[in-house]
N, C-alpha and C positions, 0 to 999 in steps of 0.2 A: 589734662582738662577733660571733662565729661560734658555731654550734652543730653538733656532729659527731654522726653516728649511728655507733655502734660495734657491731660484731658481738661478742657476749659470748664466743663460743667461740674465735674466732680473734684477737680484739683488734685487728682491722683497721678502718680508717675506711671506711664504706660510702658515706656522703653528707656534704656540708657545706652549711649554710644560714646566711643572715644574720638570719633571724628565728626566734624560738622556735616560733611558730605553724606555720610551714612544716616545721620539723623534727618537731614532734609529729604533724602530718598525714602525713608520710612514714612514720613508724613505724606509725601506725595503719592506713594504707591499703596500704603496700608491704611492710612487715616486720611484726614482732610485738614487743610489749613483753616477751615471754618470752624472746626470742632476741637482742634488741638493746637498747641503752641510749643515752641522749643525754647529752652533756657540753657544757658551756659553755667556750669558748675565748676568752681575752682576747688581743686583737691587740696587736702591737708599736705603739709610738707613731709610728714612722716608715714602716712598710711593712705589708703584709697578712699577714705571718707570725705564728705563735703567739708571744706574748711571755711572758716570765718576769719576775717582779718583781725589780728591781735596786735596790741600795742603794749609797750612797757609803761612804767609808772609815769614817764615824762611825755607820753604820746608818740613815741617813735615806733613806727610799724616794724613788727618782727616777722611778718609774713602771714600766711593763711594756715590755721591750725584747727583741727576738730576739737570738740569738747574733751574727748577722752585723752588725746595727746597733750592738750593744754593743761589738764589737771594732773597728768602723770609726770614722771621724771624724764620723759622724752622731750619736753619743752625746755630748751637750754638757757632761756633768757630769764633775767630777774623780774619779779613781779612787784617787788617792794621799791621804796625810794632809795636808790644807791647814790654814793657820792660822785659828783662830776667835777670836772675842771671848771666849768662855767659857774656852777652854783656854790662850790665849796672851796675852790682854789687849790685843790689837790693836784700836784704834778705840773703846775704852771712853769713855763720856761720862756726865755726870750726867743723870738724868732730870729732867723739868720740875719735879717736886715738890721734889727736892733743891736745884735751882737757886733755887727760890722761897725756901726756908728760909735758904739762904746769903745772899741779898739782904736778907731781912728782919732777920737778925742784924746785918748791916752797917748797915742803916738805924737799928736800935735803938741801936747803939754811937754813931753820929753825933749822934743827937738825945736821948741820955739826960740831958744836962745841962739841958735846958729844962723 
């Protein structure tokens, strides 16, 4: 994570730090809290640039990625509408509890005569 010192009048980045303590010390000793502010910047998952939260087609967050990594082959997630179990029924299976009840009813049918 990075911390940027921003000049409030010009909106320009004055300094960047990797710890919050260093950024606060910089404002306190070199600038002023009246003229500057500090923002936290979340970095891209692949590089050191500023990342923005990205989502796949269905709105599931895939993390923070910069524009360059998102548009390149470094972004490993699909951007198109892919098939899912919930929407397309691919790969559905009974959960353990349902399988148990199915086996129990078969057991009861076989041994109901005794």
